[in-house]
C-alpha positions in Angstrom: -15.6 -18.2 -2.8 -18.7 -16.0 -1.8 -18.6 -12.3 -2.2 -17.9 -12.2 2.0 -15.0 -13.9 1.8 -13.4 -12.9 -1.5 -11.5 -10.0 0.1 -8.9 -12.4 1.5 -8.3 -13.5 -2.0 -8.0 -9.6 -3.2 -5.3 -9.3 0.4 -3.5 -12.7 -0.9 -3.1 -10.8 -4.4 -2.5 -7.5 -2.9 0.5 -9.3 -0.7 2.1 -10.8 -3.8 2.1 -7.8 -6.1 3.3 -5.9 -3.4 6.3 -8.1 -3.0 6.5 -7.9 -7.0 6.7 -4.2 -6.3 9.6 -4.1 -3.6 11.4 -6.6 -5.9 10.8 -5.0 -9.4 11.3 -1.3 -7.5 14.6 -2.4 -6.2 15.7 -2.8 -9.7 13.9 -0.1 -11.2 15.4 2.7 -9.1 19.2 1.5 -9.7 20.9 4.5 -11.0 17.8 6.6 -11.2 16.1 9.3 -9.0 13.8 7.7 -6.9 11.4 10.9 -7.0 11.5 9.9 -11.1 11.1 6.2 -10.6 8.0 7.0 -8.1 6.7 9.2 -11.2 7.0 6.7 -13.9 5.4 4.1 -11.6 2.3 6.2 -11.0 1.9 6.8 -14.7 1.9 3.2 -15.6 -0.6 2.6 -12.4 -2.7 5.5 -14.1 -2.6 3.8 -17.4 -3.0 0.1 -15.9 -6.1 1.4 -13.9 -7.6 3.2 -17.2 -7.4 0.2 -18.9 -9.3 -1.8 -16.4 -12.2 0.6 -16.3 -12.4 0.7 -19.6 -12.7 -2.9 -20.3 -15.1 -3.2 -17.4 -17.3 -0.3 -18.4 -17.1 0.9 -15.2 -16.5 4.9 -16.2 -18.3 6.8 -13.8 -19.3 10.9 -13.8 -17.2 12.1 -10.7 -19.6 14.9 -10.4 -22.2 12.4 -8.6 -19.8 11.4 -6.1 -20.6 12.5 -2.3 -17.7 15.5 -1.4 -16.7 13.3 1.5 -15.2 10.7 -0.8 -13.7 13.4 -2.9 -11.7 14.4 0.3 -10.8 11.2 1.2 -10.0 10.1 -2.1 -7.7 13.2 -2.3 -6.1 12.6 1.3 -5.8 8.9 0.3 -4.2 9.9 -2.7 -1.3 12.5 -0.8 -0.7 9.7 1.6 -0.2 7.0 -0.9 1.9 9.6 -3.2 4.0 10.5 -0.1 4.4 6.4 0.8 5.8 5.5 -2.8 8.1 8.4 -2.5 9.6 7.4 0.5 9.3 3.5 -0.4 11.3 4.1 -3.6 14.1 6.3 -1.8 14.4 3.6 0.9 14.7 0.8 -1.8 17.4 2.9 -3.5 19.1 3.2 -0.1 18.8 -0.1 1.2 18.1 -3.9 0.5 14.6 -5.1 0.1 14.7 -7.5 2.5 14.5 -4.7 5.0 13.0 -2.1 3.4 10.2 -4.2 2.3 9.5 -5.9 5.9 9.9 -2.2 7.8 7.0 -0.9 5.2 4.7 -3.1 6.2 4.8 -1.5 9.9 1.4 0.2 8.0 -0.4 -3.1 8.9 0.3 -2.1 12.8 -0.3 1.1 12.4 -3.5 0.6 10.2 -4.9 -1.8 13.0 -4.1 0.7 16.0 -5.8 4.0 13.5 -8.7 1.6 12.8 -9.2 1.4 16.4 -8.8 4.5 17.3 -10.3 6.7 14.5 -12.9 4.7 12.9 -13.9 2.5 16.0 -13.5 -0.6 14.9 -12.7 -3.3 17.8 -9.7 -4.7 19.2 -9.5 -8.0 19.5 -6.5 -10.3 20.7 -5.8 -11.9 17.4 -5.1 -8.2 16.3 -3.0 -7.2 19.2 -0.6 -10.4 19.3 -0.4 -10.0 15.1 -0.2 -6.8 15.1 2.4 -6.8 18.2 4.4 -9.9 16.3 4.5 -7.3 12.8 6.3 -4.6 14.9 8.3 -7.2 16.7 9.3 -8.7 13.1 10.3 -5.4 11.6 12.2 -4.8 14.7 14.4 -7.7 14.3 14.9 -7.3 11.0 15.9 -3.7 11.1 17.9 -4.0 14.2 20.0 -7.3 13.5 
């Protein structure tokens, strides 16, 4: 697989690990505070990522990063943290079979934001696929 196509492999890996995240998260959040569960998860992610950076010798001086990268990475981190806090609370309160698919509405929202804020082009496959995701989330939530 050439580098231009490797995004698909990583996207499929993301989907697989996100599914495991939902399953393990539902089991792990049982009986404890969902915010504490999110904190523990965050520490594990920090340690795993630091381990990968170390094994691959990819550490870099943060002072060399552009200011815009810092701003957007911090904003992304805040959004991620808030997403995880909401996700773990939802898992604590609801079934994983409903929470995880509704969480995937983020796909349709990301498509919309990509078009509106980043100027990405909208195609019929994106409209139809995004619409099907929204329809699926509605079916799962209502029925």
